[in-house]
N, C-alpha and C positions, 0 to 999 in steps of 0.2 A: 811471320813477317811484322815490322812494327806498324802500329796505328798512325795513319797520317793524318795530320791536323794541319789545314791551310789557315793561315791568318792573313786575312784580306782586308786591307786599310790604306791610309794615307800617311803623311809624315809622322803620326806618332805611333805608327806600326813599323815605318821603315827607321825611325828612332832619331829624328831630327833633334839636335841639341842647340837651343838658341843662344846658349853661353858662348860658343865659339863657331857658330853657323856651319857646324859640321854634323857627325853622326856618333852616337852612343855606341860604345864598343860592344862586342860579343858577351860581355859578362854584364850588360846593363840594360840592353834592350828586352821589351817585356817578352816577345816571342821566344828568344834564346833562354831568358830566365825560366819561361814555362817549360820547355823541354828539360832544362836541368832540374827542376821540381819535379816532373813527371817520372823522370827516369829513362832507362833504358829500351824500355818497351814501345817509347813514342818517337815519332820523327815530327818535328814541328817545322813547317815550311814557311818562310817569312815573304809575304807577297805585300809590302808597303810600297807605295808610290806617293811622294811629296806631290799635293794638288789633287789627289784622285777624289772624285766625286762619285755618287750612286748613280747617276744615270745621264748627268749634263756635260754636254760638250763644251769647253771652255773656249771662248773666241780668241783667247790670247794665247795658250800653249795647248799642243795637240796630245792626243792619247790619253786623256785624263779621265775619260767615263769609265766608271767602273763597269757599266753594262756592258761595254763593247768588249771589254777583255775577260770577264769570268769564264767564257766557255774554254778558250785555249787555256787560261791558267788552271782550270779544275782538269781539263784532260791531260795536262802535262804532268799533273802530280797523282794521277789515280793509281791505285784505287784510294780514293779520300773517304775518311771515316767520320771527320768532322770539319765543317767550314765555320770560321769564327769572321764575321763582318763587323769591323768597326769603322764606320763612315759617316760623313754629315757634315764636318766642320768646314769644309771647303763649299758645300753647297749654300752655306750661309751667305756667301759672298753677295753683295749688292747687286753685282751685274747679272746674277741668275734669276733675281727677282721672285725667289720662292720661299713661301713661308713655311714653317715647321711641318704643317700639315701635308703641303707639296713635297717636301723633301723625304717625308715618309713615305709618299707615294712611289718616289724613286726608289726607295729602299725596297718596297714591295715588288716593283718590275725586277730588280736584281734578283730578289730571293726566287721569283717564279722561274726566272731563266736558270739559275743554279739548280733548282730542283729538277727541271726538265733536261739538264744535261745528264741524262741517266746513266751513260756508259762510265762515268766518272766514279760512281758512288760504289763503295764496297757491298756486295751483294745486293745491288740495286736499293738501297736504303739510305735516302738523304738524311744528313745531320747537319743542321746549322743553328749556331748560337750568335744571335744579334746583340752586341754590346752597343748600349747608347754611350756617345765619347764624353769625356769630361767637357763641361760648359766653357764657352769663351768667357772670359773675364770682361767686364765694362771697361776696364782701363787700356783694352787693346787699342782703342780709338786714339790715344795718344801717343802710340808707338810709331815705328816705321811702316810697320804693316798695316797701319790703320787705313791709309791713302788707298792701298790697292784692295783691300779687304771691303770697304766701304761702310756704310752705316747700317746699324741695326741687326749685325751679326751675334752681340751676345745675348740680346733677345729672343733671336730666332734659336740659338743653340739651346737655350734654357728650355725652350719646349719641345725639343727633340726626344727626351726621355720617355714622357707619356704617349707620345704618337708612336714611338718605335715598340714600346710595349703593347700597343693595341694591333700593329701591324705583326709583330711577333706571335701573338696569341691567334690571329686571323690566318696566319699562314702555317701554323703548326710548328713553329721554331721556338728553342730555348731563348731566354732573355735574361740580359744583364745590364744595370745601370752603373758604369764607371764612376760617376759622381758619389755612389755609395762608399768607395774606398780611396779614390783619389781626391785629396782636399783641396789642393791647389795647382795652379799652373805655375810656369817659370815667372819672373817677375821683370822680363825682357819684353815678351810679346803677348804674355798673358794667354796664351792659346796652346802652347806645346808641352809636353810633360816634363817633369823633372826627373832626375834619377830615380828619387824616392817615389814618384808616381809610378815607375815603369815597374819598380820593385813590389808596390802594393798591388796593382793591376794582375800582375803574373801570379801572385800568391792567390788571390781571388779565382782567378780563372782555374788554376790548377785544381783547386777544391771542386769547382763545377765540372772540369772535364772529367775527372775521376767518377763523378756520379753518373755522367751520360753515357 
């Protein structure tokens, strides 16, 4: 049986393309590229939802709490060998009023629930890789999404990497900072990955997955 890798994230896992307000295709999104790079022994499962948070319920849109959906997600893909979590960008929205440290605590809750979803893990052995998302760039404030994201998102997102590193260590998870390989977002909303960013992330994660 192939090794099952679940990629659990938001629009940057779904593959939102700011250039056309659509979605990158199967040869451009990082989960699909990851599967290509890993080869036929792996099944990479895309679970990206635009707007998804670690644990916050959005008062404007329904169904976006990652905490609420992680159980059925993992159980529907069992047996799971590795869960890759890349969330937090949406948690920086002003309407949630959460600091980087509080967002990290939301991640901790999500990880804890994933770990205790015992029946989903192959041989009952949880495997989780936390990926700190690419920072939102300050220029987002002057774009169309700035009004709904609110203020302070870039500053909060910049603090996520270190807070996530600490949570990953505490919870016994693997950790990777996307900022180390993805050097810029698009120049339309300054928060979504470019085609090049998806490629860079997939290449880096492929190397990590082989080690794990």
